[in-house]
N, C-alpha and C positions, 0 to 999 in steps of 0.2 A: 931242430925245428922241422916239423912236417907241414906240408902245404897241400891243400885241396883247392882246385879251381873248378868252378861250375859256370856253364853258360845258361842263363835263364831265358824264358820266353822263346823257347825253340818251337817254331811253327812255320809252315809254308809262307805265312804273311811276312816273315822276317828272314826268308831263306838266305838272301845275299849277305847281310851283315852277320848272321849266325855262322855261315860258312867261312867268312873272313876271320871271325874270332877263333874258330876252330883252327884255322891255319896258323894264326899268330901263336896259339898255344903249342901246337904240335911242333912247330919250327923251333921251339925252345925246350923241347923234350918233355912237355906236359900234356897229358891226355885228360881233357876236362870231362866232368860229368855233364850230361845234357838234361835239362829240365824241360820236358815236352808238354805243350798245351794241345790237347786233341782238336779243339775247335775255337780258335782265337776269336773272342768277342762274338761267339755264336756263328762265325763264318770260317772260311779257310779250313775246311775239314781235312784232317790229316790223311784219312783213307783215300781222298780224292786226288792226292798228289803222289803218283807212283815214283817220280824221280826223287822227290825229297825223302820219301820212305826208304828208298834204296840207299840214299846217302846216309840216313840214320843207321840202317843195318850195317853198312860198312864201318861207320864210326864205332858201333857196338863191337864189331869183330876186332877192332883195334884196341879195345879195352875201355871204351867209354861206358860209364854207368848211366843207365837211363832212369829218370825219375818222372812220375806223374806230377805235373805242376799246375794243378787245378783242372777243371773241365773246359772253362771258357776264359778264365782269368779275371774278367771284370765283375762288377757288382750289380749288373742289370737285374731288376726285380727284387733287390734286397733293400731294406730300410735300416739305416744306422740309428742307434740310440745315442744318447749323449756320451756314454762311456765308450762306445764304438768309435765315435768321432774323435774323442780324445786319444784313444790308442793309435788311430791312424793318422793323426795330425802330422803333417810334414813328410809323411812316408809314402803316400800313394795318392794318385788322382783317380779315386773311385776304381781301383784295381785290386782291392782286397776281397776276392771272391769268397773266401771262407771266414771272413771277419765276423759275420752275424749268423752263420748257419747252425741249425740244430744238429745234434748227434746223428739222427737218421738221415737228414738231408745231406750232411757232409759225407757220411758213409756211402750213400747212393752215388754221389758224384765221383768219389774216389774209385768206387767199384766200376762205374761206367768208364772212367778214364783207363783203368787197368785193362778192361776188356778191349777197348779200342786200340790201345797200344799193342796188346798181344795179337790182335787180329791182323796187324801189319808186320808181325814177326819180331817184335821187341819184347823184352822181358824186364820190366821195371824192378829195381831193387828197393825203391823208396818213394816217398811222397813229400813234397815241400809246398806249403801254401803260398800263393802269390803274395809278394811283399812281406813274407814271413808273418802274416797276420792270420790268426785262427782263433775262433771262439773256443771256449772250454769243451763244448760238445764236439767240435771239429778235431781238437787235439786227441780226444778220447777215441774218435772214429778211426784214426790212422792205424791204431793197433788192431783193429777188427779184421783187416783184410790180408793179414799175413805178410806185410812188408817188413824189411829189415831195419830201415833207417829213415830218419827225418831230421829236420833242423829248424831253428828259428834264428833270430838276428844275433844271438849270443852263444848258442850251444848247438852241438850235434847230438841227436838223440839216437841211441842204439836201442831199438825197441825190444828186441828179444832178451836183452840183458837188463832192460829197464835202467839204463845208465845214461847220464848226460855228461858230455865232455865240453868244458868251456873252450870256446873258440871264437875269437874276434873275427870280424869279416870286413874286408876292404871292398867298398863298392862306390859307385858314382851315380850322379843324376845329371842328365843332360836336358831336363825338361825346360829349363830357362837358362839364360846366360849366367845369372847370379848363382843358381844352384850348381851349374857346371863348375864355376870358379871355386865355390865353397867346397865342393866334393874333391876337386883337384888338391886344394890345400889340405884337406883332411887325409887324403891318400898319402901326401908327402909326409905329414906328421906320423902316420902309421908306419911308413917305411923306416922312419928314424927311431920310433919308440917301441913298436911291438916286438916283444921277445917271448911270446907265449909258445908252449910246445906245439900247438896246432893252430895254424892261421889259414883262413879261407879268403879266396878272392872270388867275388861274384861279378860276372860280366853280363851285360845286357846288350842286345842288338842296338838299342838307342845310343849306346856309348860311342858308336861309330859316327854319329851325326855331328859331334862337336869336336873341333880340332884340339882344344885344350884337353878334353877328356881322353880323346884317342891317344894323345902324346903321353898323358899320365898313365893310361892303361899299359902302354908299351914299356914305359920306364918301370912300372911296378912289376910286370911280368919278368923283365930282365933282372931286376933286383932279386926277386925271390927264386928265380931259376938258379941263381948262384948261391943264395943264402940257405935255401931250404930243400928238403927232400920231398919231391912230389909223391903223394900217396893217393889212395882211393878210399871212399867211404867204407866199403866192406872190409878193407884191411884193418880198420880200427877195432 
């Protein structure tokens, strides 16, 4: 079994919990991918935080793969249709930035994200839409900008080989106490039942806000550090 771990929502807005999650992974012999948002909710511009950019470059030098994770992450200015709302139900609180975008709008946002990350010395290998939600046009746009890899909630997409690898993902939600306890139970079930060749663990800075979720994250990392071989997206 192979394991990929990624830290989502990497931004100066969440610097402290992101760096905590990084340390938890590295102490277990896992180098996580970093899903970077250039301007979280239209604020917290990555280029304006030299210390955090330096930290990201050090992580990349230690083997962290860098992904563009949207431009601003939220859905400000977008209108959901009925089908969009159904797709997003229970998965995000208006954080599906690419859920409704046209091909051109999505391509422009991804391209701007790439330029901004490169401007601070980072070289992204892929793109992942916030909350793994992307319109058909957005999915098509990912391949337009020369990136190697993407993913959704059930598969890793190897873009240059036009191949999808089935890969369940263990993740948590600490948005409410009920969601926290449900996601902890689901993570426990996954630890017992998942035997797929490739398993992903998705970590979010918000996971550190909830004691039950934090405990579950630690237990899951410990379990898979012993059970699986950590790998990287580009090694696939």
